C-alpha positions in Angstrom: 17.9 4.3 128.9 17.0 6.8 131.9 13.7 6.7 133.4 12.3 9.9 131.9 13.0 8.3 128.6 11.3 5.2 129.5 8.2 7.2 130.8 8.1 8.9 127.3 8.4 5.5 125.6 5.6 4.0 127.7 3.4 7.1 126.8 4.2 6.8 123.2 3.4 3.2 123.1 -0.1 3.8 125.0 -0.9 6.4 122.4 0.0 4.2 119.5 -1.1 0.8 120.7 -2.7 0.9 123.8 -5.7 3.3 123.2 -5.6 4.8 126.4 -4.3 3.9 130.0 -6.3 1.7 132.0 -7.7 3.7 135.1 -5.3 3.9 138.1 -7.1 1.3 140.2 -7.1 -1.2 137.2 -3.1 -0.5 136.9 -2.7 -0.8 140.5 -4.4 -4.3 140.5 -2.3 -5.1 137.2 0.7 -4.0 139.2 -0.2 -6.5 142.0 -0.7 -9.4 139.6 2.6 -8.7 138.0 4.5 -8.5 141.2 2.8 -11.9 142.2 4.2 -13.3 139.0 7.6 -12.2 140.1 7.2 -13.5 143.7 5.9 -16.9 142.2 9.2 -17.4 140.1 11.6 -16.1 143.1 9.8 -18.3 145.6 10.1 -21.5 143.4 13.5 -20.8 141.5 15.4 -19.3 144.4 13.2 -20.3 147.5 12.3 -23.3 149.3 9.0 -24.0 147.3 9.3 -26.6 144.4 9.2 -25.4 141.0 6.4 -26.5 138.9 7.2 -28.0 135.4 5.0 -25.3 134.0 7.2 -22.7 135.7 10.4 -23.6 134.5 10.3 -21.7 131.3 9.0 -18.4 133.1 11.4 -15.3 132.2 12.1 -13.7 135.4 13.5 -10.7 133.4 10.4 -10.5 131.4 8.0 -10.6 134.6 10.3 -7.6 136.1 9.8 -5.6 132.9 6.1 -6.2 133.1 6.4 -4.5 136.9 8.5 -1.6 135.6 6.0 -1.0 132.5 3.0 -0.8 135.0 5.1 1.4 137.6 5.9 3.7 134.5 2.0 3.7 133.4 1.2 4.7 137.1 3.6 7.4 137.4 2.5 8.9 134.0 -1.1 8.9 134.7 -0.7 10.4 138.3 1.8 13.1 136.9 4.9 11.8 138.8 8.3 12.5 137.5 9.9 9.1 138.1 13.4 10.2 137.4 13.3 13.2 139.6 11.8 11.1 142.5 14.3 8.3 141.8 17.2 10.5 142.1 15.8 12.2 145.3 15.3 9.0 147.0 18.9 7.7 145.9 20.4 10.8 147.4 18.3 10.3 150.6 19.3 6.7 150.8 22.9 7.4 150.3 22.9 10.2 153.0 20.8 8.2 155.4 22.2 4.8 154.9 25.9 5.3 154.3 27.0 3.2 157.1 24.0 1.7 158.2 24.4 -1.6 156.3 28.2 -1.9 156.8 27.6 -1.9 160.4 25.1 -4.6 160.3 26.3 -7.9 161.6 23.6 -9.9 160.1 25.2 -9.0 156.7 28.8 -10.3 157.5 
């Protein structure tokens, strides 16, 4: 699924099930909360923190999907065409960073 269709899917879900979008500030707080949940899993599962028993069944994919959902909500309610913005960003990064990482000694 492309980003444009994902934005449409989220908008349709909001209209059918969500009543309305939370306001932008609430969604920003929600995004921060969801990113925190991703950080918790990463820090404990892949980092140096001990993973608590209650965290062992947490699904990283589900938490990442929560982040994407809220980002799509924010894009919709602020009028951002995220597909267009993402394509533009990838073109910029491809041009700007073409050799940058290949020449990074830290990555070898």
